[in-house]
Structure formats: C-alpha cells, structure tokens
C-alpha positions as CSV (number, residue, x, y, z in Angstrom):
1,M,-3.8,2.5,50.2
2,G,-6.5,3.5,47.7
3,V,-5.8,4.4,44.1
4,I,-6.2,8.1,44.6
5,E,-3.9,8.1,47.6
6,F,-1.4,6.1,45.6
7,L,-1.5,8.6,42.8
8,K,-1.0,11.5,45.2
9,E,2.1,9.9,46.7
10,E,3.3,8.9,43.3
11,R,3.0,12.5,42.0
12,F,5.5,13.7,44.6
13,L,7.9,10.7,44.2
14,M,8.1,10.9,40.5
15,E,8.4,14.7,40.4
16,D,11.4,14.5,42.7
17,A,12.9,11.7,40.6
18,L,12.3,13.3,37.2
19,R,13.9,16.6,38.4
20,G,17.3,14.8,38.3
21,Y,16.8,13.8,34.7
22,V,16.1,17.2,33.2
23,K,18.7,18.3,30.6
24,E,18.7,21.6,28.7
25,T,19.3,20.2,25.2
26,K,16.4,18.2,23.6
27,R,16.9,15.2,21.4
28,D,15.3,15.0,17.9
29,A,12.7,12.5,19.2
30,Y,11.2,15.2,21.5
31,S,9.3,16.6,18.5
32,Q,7.3,13.3,18.3
33,L,5.5,14.0,21.6
34,G,2.7,16.1,20.2
35,K,1.9,14.0,17.2
36,A,-0.9,11.9,18.8
37,N,-2.9,11.4,21.9
38,I,-0.8,8.4,22.7
39,V,3.0,8.4,22.1
40,V,5.2,5.4,22.9
41,L,8.9,6.0,23.3
42,H,10.9,2.8,23.0
43,G,14.5,1.8,22.4
44,L,17.6,0.5,23.9
45,R,18.1,1.1,27.6
46,G,20.2,4.2,28.3
47,T,19.1,6.2,25.2
48,G,17.3,8.9,27.3
49,K,13.6,8.0,27.3
50,T,13.1,9.1,30.9
51,T,15.0,12.4,30.2
52,I,12.5,13.2,27.4
53,I,9.6,12.5,29.8
54,A,11.2,14.8,32.4
55,Q,11.7,17.6,29.9
56,K,8.0,17.5,28.8
57,Y,6.8,17.0,32.3
58,F,8.2,20.2,33.7
59,E,7.0,22.2,30.6
60,S,3.4,21.0,31.2
61,D,0.9,22.7,33.6
62,K,-1.5,19.8,34.1
63,R,0.5,16.6,34.6
64,L,0.9,13.3,36.3
65,A,3.8,10.9,36.1
66,I,3.7,7.2,37.2
67,H,6.4,4.6,37.1
68,G,5.1,1.2,35.8
69,E,7.1,-0.7,38.4
70,H,5.6,1.4,41.2
71,L,2.1,0.7,39.9
72,K,2.8,-3.0,39.6
73,L,4.2,-3.2,43.2
74,A,1.2,-1.4,44.6
75,G,-1.0,-4.1,43.0
76,Y,-2.7,-1.8,40.5
77,T,-3.1,-1.8,36.7
78,I,-4.0,0.9,34.2
79,K,-7.6,-0.4,34.4
80,D,-7.7,0.7,38.1
81,L,-6.8,4.2,37.1
82,I,-9.7,4.7,34.6
83,P,-12.5,5.5,37.1
84,V,-10.5,8.0,39.2
85,M,-8.8,10.0,36.4
86,R,-11.8,12.3,36.3
87,Y,-10.8,13.5,39.8
88,V,-7.0,13.3,39.4
89,L,-6.3,14.4,35.8
90,P,-9.3,14.9,33.5
91,E,-7.1,16.7,31.0
92,G,-3.4,17.4,30.5
93,Y,-0.4,15.0,30.3
94,L,-0.2,11.5,31.7
95,F,3.4,10.1,31.7
96,I,4.0,6.4,32.5
97,D,7.6,5.4,32.5
98,E,8.5,1.7,31.8
99,I,4.9,0.8,30.8
100,T,6.0,-2.6,29.8
101,K,6.3,-3.6,33.4
102,L,2.5,-4.0,33.3
103,R,0.6,-6.8,31.6
104,T,-2.3,-6.1,29.3
105,W,-1.4,-2.4,29.2
106,P,-2.1,-1.8,25.5
107,E,-5.8,-2.7,25.8
108,E,-6.2,-0.7,29.0
109,I,-4.4,2.4,27.6
110,K,-6.7,2.2,24.6
111,I,-9.8,2.3,26.8
112,L,-8.3,5.1,29.0
113,S,-7.6,7.2,25.9
114,D,-11.1,6.7,24.5
115,L,-12.7,7.7,27.8
116,Y,-10.4,10.7,28.4
117,P,-9.7,12.2,24.9
118,K,-8.3,15.4,26.5
119,I,-5.4,13.5,28.2
120,K,-2.2,13.2,26.2
121,I,-0.6,9.9,27.2
122,I,3.2,9.5,26.9
123,L,4.7,6.1,27.6
124,T,8.2,4.7,27.6
125,G,9.3,1.1,27.4
126,S,12.6,-0.7,27.1
127,S,11.2,-4.1,26.2
128,A,10.6,-3.9,22.5
129,V,9.6,-7.6,22.6
130,D,6.5,-6.6,24.5
131,L,5.8,-3.6,22.2
132,Q,5.0,-5.8,19.2
133,N,1.6,-6.6,20.5
134,A,1.0,-3.0,21.5
135,K,1.6,-1.9,17.9
136,L,-1.3,-4.1,16.8
137,V,-3.7,-3.1,19.6
138,L,-2.9,0.7,19.2
139,A,-2.6,0.8,15.5
140,R,-3.6,4.2,14.0
141,R,-4.1,5.5,17.6
142,A,-0.5,5.9,18.8
143,V,2.8,7.1,17.5
144,F,5.7,4.7,18.2
145,A,9.0,6.6,18.3
146,T,12.2,4.6,18.5
147,L,14.9,6.3,20.6
148,S,18.2,5.3,19.1
149,P,21.7,6.1,20.5
150,L,22.7,9.7,20.0
151,S,23.4,10.7,16.4
152,F,26.6,12.6,15.9
153,S,24.6,15.9,15.4
154,E,22.8,15.3,18.7
155,F,26.0,14.6,20.5
156,L,27.6,17.8,19.3
157,R,24.5,19.8,20.5
158,I,24.6,18.1,23.9
159,K,28.3,18.1,24.5
160,Y,29.4,21.3,22.8
161,G,26.1,23.3,22.4
162,K,26.6,23.6,18.7
163,Q,24.3,23.0,15.7
164,L,26.3,22.1,12.6
165,L,25.5,22.1,8.9
166,S,24.2,18.8,7.5
167,F,26.1,16.8,4.9
168,D,24.3,15.4,1.9
169,P,26.2,12.6,0.2
170,F,23.6,12.5,-2.6
171,A,23.7,16.1,-3.5
172,K,24.6,17.1,-7.0
173,D,28.1,18.1,-5.8
174,P,28.8,16.2,-2.6
175,L,32.5,17.4,-2.6
176,T,31.4,21.0,-2.1
177,H,28.9,19.9,0.6
178,A,31.7,18.1,2.4
179,L,34.0,21.1,2.2
180,R,31.3,23.4,3.7
181,V,30.7,21.0,6.6
182,E,34.4,20.8,7.2
183,M,34.7,24.6,7.5
184,D,31.6,24.8,9.7
185,F,32.9,22.1,12.0
186,R,36.3,23.7,12.4
187,E,34.8,27.2,13.1
188,K,32.3,25.9,15.7
189,I,34.1,23.0,17.4
190,K,37.5,24.1,18.6
191,E,38.9,20.6,19.0
192,D,40.6,18.0,16.8
193,P,37.9,16.2,14.8
194,V,39.6,12.8,15.5
195,D,39.4,13.5,19.3
196,V,35.8,14.6,19.0
197,L,34.9,11.4,17.0
198,S,36.7,9.3,19.6
199,G,34.7,10.8,22.4
200,Y,31.5,10.2,20.4
201,K,32.2,6.5,19.9
202,K,32.4,6.1,23.7
203,Q,29.5,8.4,24.6
204,N,26.8,7.9,22.0
205,L,24.5,6.5,24.7
206,P,23.5,9.7,26.6
207,Y,24.1,8.3,30.1
208,L,27.7,7.5,29.2
209,I,28.5,11.2,29.0
210,E,28.5,11.1,32.8
211,R,29.3,7.4,33.5
212,P,32.0,5.0,32.6
213,A,31.6,2.7,29.6
214,S,31.8,-0.4,31.8
215,T,28.2,0.3,32.9
216,V,27.2,-0.9,29.5
217,L,27.6,-4.5,30.9
218,D,25.0,-3.8,33.5
219,M,22.7,-2.3,30.9
220,I,23.0,-5.5,28.7
221,D,22.4,-7.6,31.8
222,R,19.1,-5.9,32.3
223,V,18.1,-6.4,28.7
224,I,18.8,-10.1,28.9
225,Y,17.4,-10.9,32.4
226,E,14.6,-8.3,32.6
227,D,13.4,-7.4,29.1
228,I,14.0,-10.8,27.5
229,G,14.1,-13.2,30.5
230,T,10.8,-12.2,31.9
231,T,8.9,-12.8,28.6
232,G,8.9,-16.6,29.4
233,S,10.1,-17.3,25.8
234,F,13.3,-19.1,26.9
235,T,14.3,-21.5,29.5
236,E,16.9,-20.5,32.2
237,D,19.5,-22.5,30.4
238,V,19.0,-20.6,27.2
239,I,18.9,-17.2,28.9
240,E,22.4,-18.0,30.2
241,K,23.5,-18.5,26.5
242,F,22.7,-14.9,25.6
243,W,26.1,-13.5,26.8
244,P,28.1,-16.2,25.0
245,L,26.0,-15.4,21.9
246,L,26.8,-11.6,22.2
247,R,30.5,-12.4,22.6
248,L,30.4,-14.5,19.4
249,L,28.6,-11.7,17.5
250,A,31.1,-9.1,18.8
251,L,34.0,-11.2,17.4
252,S,32.5,-12.0,14.0
253,E,32.0,-10.0,10.8
254,K,29.6,-12.6,9.4
255,I,27.8,-15.4,11.2
256,S,26.4,-18.8,10.4
257,Y,23.3,-20.0,12.3
258,D,24.6,-23.5,12.0
259,N,28.0,-22.6,13.5
260,L,26.4,-20.6,16.3
261,S,24.1,-23.5,17.1
262,K,27.1,-25.8,17.5
263,D,29.1,-23.3,19.5
264,L,26.2,-22.5,21.9
265,G,24.9,-26.0,22.1
266,V,21.3,-25.1,21.2
267,G,19.2,-25.7,18.2
268,K,19.3,-23.6,15.1
269,G,15.8,-22.4,15.6
270,T,16.6,-21.3,19.1
271,V,19.6,-19.4,17.9
272,I,17.5,-17.5,15.3
273,K,14.9,-16.8,18.0
274,M,17.6,-15.5,20.4
275,I,19.0,-13.2,17.7
276,N,15.5,-11.9,16.9
277,F,14.9,-11.0,20.5
278,L,18.2,-9.1,20.7
279,S,17.1,-7.2,17.5
280,L,13.7,-6.4,19.0
281,A,15.5,-5.1,22.1
282,H,17.6,-2.8,19.9
283,V,20.9,-4.4,20.9
284,I,21.8,-5.5,17.4
285,R,20.4,-4.9,13.9
286,P,20.4,-7.2,10.8
287,V,21.8,-6.0,7.5
288,F,21.0,-8.2,4.6
289,P,23.2,-8.9,1.5
290,Y,22.8,-6.9,-1.6
291,V,21.7,-8.5,-4.9
292,L,22.2,-6.5,-8.2
293,G,18.9,-5.0,-9.2
294,K,17.1,-6.0,-6.0
295,G,17.8,-5.6,-2.4
296,K,15.8,-8.5,-1.2
297,V,17.4,-11.7,0.0
298,R,16.3,-14.3,2.5
299,R,19.8,-15.4,3.5
300,E,21.7,-15.1,6.8
301,P,22.3,-11.4,7.4
302,K,25.2,-9.6,8.9
303,Y,24.6,-8.4,12.5
304,L,25.9,-5.1,13.7
305,F,25.6,-3.6,17.1
306,A,23.2,-0.7,17.8
307,S,26.2,1.3,19.2
308,P,29.9,0.7,18.7
309,V,30.5,1.1,22.4
310,I,28.5,-2.1,23.1
311,R,30.9,-4.1,20.9
312,E,33.9,-2.3,22.3
313,V,33.0,-3.1,25.9
314,I,32.3,-6.7,25.2
315,L,35.6,-7.1,23.4
316,N,37.5,-5.3,26.2
317,V,36.3,-8.0,28.5
318,L,37.5,-10.7,26.1
319,G,40.9,-8.9,25.6
320,E,40.1,-8.6,21.9
321,R,39.8,-4.8,21.6
322,E,41.9,-4.5,18.4
323,R,40.1,-7.3,16.7
324,G,36.8,-5.4,16.7
325,R,38.1,-2.0,15.7
326,G,37.0,-2.3,12.0
327,L,33.6,-3.8,13.0
328,G,33.1,-0.9,15.4
329,R,33.5,1.5,12.5
330,E,30.8,-0.4,10.6
331,D,28.5,-0.2,13.7
332,M,29.0,3.6,13.8
333,F,28.4,3.9,10.0
334,A,25.2,1.8,10.1
335,M,23.7,3.4,13.2
336,H,23.2,6.6,11.2
337,I,21.3,4.8,8.4
338,S,17.8,3.7,9.2
339,N,16.8,1.8,6.0
340,E,17.9,0.7,2.5
341,L,21.3,-0.4,3.8
342,F,22.7,-3.7,2.4
343,Y,26.2,-5.3,2.6
344,L,28.3,-6.5,-0.2
345,K,29.9,-10.0,-0.1
346,T,32.9,-8.9,-2.1
347,G,34.5,-5.5,-2.9
348,P,33.3,-2.5,-0.9
349,D,31.3,-2.8,2.3
350,Y,27.8,-1.4,1.8
351,V,25.2,-0.2,-0.6
352,W,22.9,2.6,0.6
353,R,20.4,4.1,-1.9
354,D,22.6,4.8,-5.0
355,G,25.8,5.0,-3.1
356,I,28.5,2.4,-2.6
357,F,30.5,2.7,0.6
358,E,33.8,1.4,1.8
359,V,34.4,2.0,5.6
360,G,37.8,2.0,7.1
361,G,40.7,3.6,8.9
362,P,42.4,6.9,8.1
363,N,44.6,5.5,5.3
364,K,41.8,3.5,3.6
365,G,42.4,3.3,-0.2
366,S,40.1,2.6,-3.2
367,E,41.4,-0.9,-4.1
368,Q,38.1,-2.5,-3.1
369,F,36.3,-0.7,-5.9
370,K,38.4,-2.2,-8.7
371,G,36.3,-4.4,-11.0
372,L,33.1,-3.3,-9.3
373,K,30.1,-4.0,-11.5
374,I,27.5,-2.1,-9.5
375,K,26.8,1.4,-10.7
376,G,26.5,4.3,-8.2
377,R,28.4,7.0,-6.4
378,K,31.5,5.7,-4.7
379,F,32.6,6.7,-1.2
380,I,35.2,5.9,1.3
381,I,34.2,6.8,4.8
382,H,37.3,6.9,7.0
383,E,38.6,8.0,10.4
384,G,41.1,10.5,9.2
385,V,40.5,14.2,8.5
386,E,41.2,14.6,4.7
387,I,38.6,15.0,2.0
388,L,39.9,13.4,-1.2
389,S,38.1,13.7,-4.5
390,G,38.3,11.6,-7.7
391,D,36.4,8.6,-9.0
392,V,35.9,7.7,-5.3
393,L,35.1,10.5,-2.8
394,A,36.9,10.0,0.5
395,V,35.0,11.7,3.3
396,P,36.0,11.6,7.0
397,F,33.5,10.1,9.5
398,Y,33.1,13.4,11.3
399,I,31.6,14.9,8.2
400,F,29.7,11.9,6.9
401,L,27.9,11.3,10.2
402,L,26.4,14.8,10.0
403,H,24.1,13.7,7.1
404,N,20.4,13.8,7.7
405,S,19.3,11.6,4.8
406,Q,17.7,8.9,7.0
C-alpha cells in the first residue's frame, strides 16, 4: 500500500474512531490549540487528549487525522508524509494521536511544518519521557500544553453543566469571596457538596466518569510497560520494580531514597531515576520542603500523586484504604496548584505564595498553627461544609478547589 492509499484509508478509520470521543463540554486546554502552528498535548493517560482532538477535528473543514501506532505498523514515518501532503492536505489541520509511538518525530515534524506553513499540526503524546527531546527540537515553534486531571471547575461543567464563580484565597477579603462561592454553589448544584466532592475524587480522570476506578490499574500498567518500558532506560528486572515502588509511595507521606533502595533491592541512583520517570509520565509530582525566606532546597522531596484516585486504587489493592485517606486529600489539594507549592516539615502542611495551609478532614482544628514563625495568611482546607473565620480561615474543599490562581 502506498502512502497516499494509506492516508485515504486512515482518514476513514480515524474519523469513525474519533466520532466516539466527541463530548459537548470542552476542557480549558482546548483554548491552546490555536496558539501556534504546532501544538503538542501531553499528560497522564486518561486525561482526555484524544477527546480534544476529536472536538477540534469535527469543527474543522480541511482536516486529516492519523494514529501514530497505525503509521508505525504500516512501516511509515512522518518523513514519508512530507512529499505527499501537497496532494492530500496542503492546508488545514493535521492531527496525529500518540505521536510518541514514532521515533525521530520531532525533527520530521519540524521539517513538515516549515514546508507546509498553512497546516496547523496538533499532536498528542502520553510518554512525557520522549517529549523532553521534542521540547528542545521544537523550541519557539511549538506550544506544549500539559493536560492534567480534571480541575474541580471542569468536573462541574462536564458532570453538571454549570460554570461556578471562582474563589480567590489571596483576595483582600477571602472570607467574603468564600461566602459568595458557597451561595453560588448551592444555587447551581442541587446536591450535597460532600457528595459532589466524593464523586469528584473518584472521577477526576475524565474517562472514569463512564468507567470503574479499577481501570486505573490498567492505565498505570500501560505507563510502566509502554511509556517507560519501551524507552530502553531500564532492564526488565527494574521495570518489574515500578509497581512495588508505587505501592511504597502510596503508603508513605515522606520517603527516603536510601530506604526505598533497600526495600526494592536496587541502587539509590536507580530509585531516583525511576521516580524521575514517573514524574515525567505525570503519575506523581515532587513537592520540595520550604525554607524560611527561600523556597529552594535540594533535599529529598515529598511525592504526591497526580490524582487522588490513583493512590486510592493502589491502596484498595493493598487493603490499606483508610491509611491513605489523609494523603489523598493532599493529592487533591496539590493537583490544583501548578507552582510555588512547598511542604513544611513541622506545623501546617504547605506554603503556597503568601498563604500557609493545613489540609484535613471535616473537623480539622488550628492547633498546627501554634508557635508558627512563618508570616502569611493562614488557611485550613477541610472536607466539611462550614466556613469559619478568625486568625485562621477554614474553607471547605469544594470552595477552595474553585480557585483559579494557578
């Protein structure tokens, strides 16, 4: 089969496949698609990258969609497409799903874009490990947009069809902000906030709205054996250690590389490399300790999961669900903060910008703030429903998670 014949067949196959992914509500990342001639959507598996492609595909008149795996199995590369695009799609939108299935794609996409400046190229990739080289090759040419698990605001738009007010914890009067958001929530969402939050914790990966949480195990399997395993960076013996590593991380609030090395039976350097690859694949994220006056420390960080449902599913398998409840709250808190987040070794849990945060259950008190030497606004973020003011402002999760101060 020649390249043109392959593309004709692929057009029909992909259009049929993408039709099943179309959703009415668009995620915030959809706005990134028109910001450059090359846009790369990447992130944890199951966050909806293919859905965004499908939405844009059916809104475009001149279009072609290709799956990276199909191109690879057919024995072609991006380079093989370059001479025939003038006949197939000289202008319009070219979508390539799972571009990281192809080797040397960054260099070839760069050439294709240079030769066909009227083509908007939108790519997706789950393997963030592979994308590191792409960022170097396509620097200043491409927009790299990370697709994270659903924010609480996105979840409410998708599940309930409602857009709610945003909460600003750093406003001059955050208490008034919180009360306004509380009223707006209760007027628009006719359900108990605790129940809504419980549903969000289980369904913040978009595909989990329609599938059981247990499928997270299959998703992590693919991250380990396809995204990480195929890089050739680890031996088969070490690849088999990734699941035990994830179990240890799910059970632990703080980790020691030395202890992990002993528990897993691999060198400390290998452990650090394994954790780095899990971070690149958006499964976990590092949060570094806070130092008064500076937020820069080169010590062992605390590792949180990209979504609380990942930790919950792993702990369910281990029969340790209750043990990870508090850490799951911290996962949910941190997933809504993209930068400037640090953890405290004693006292409250986190520092973010000029705020100091304690994260806990519905009855969480302010004892952790006693004797605190750090200056800043003090917050308790809890799983209850009450807003309590004073020296420490207690704000329910369902209000705090509606902040947009990323």
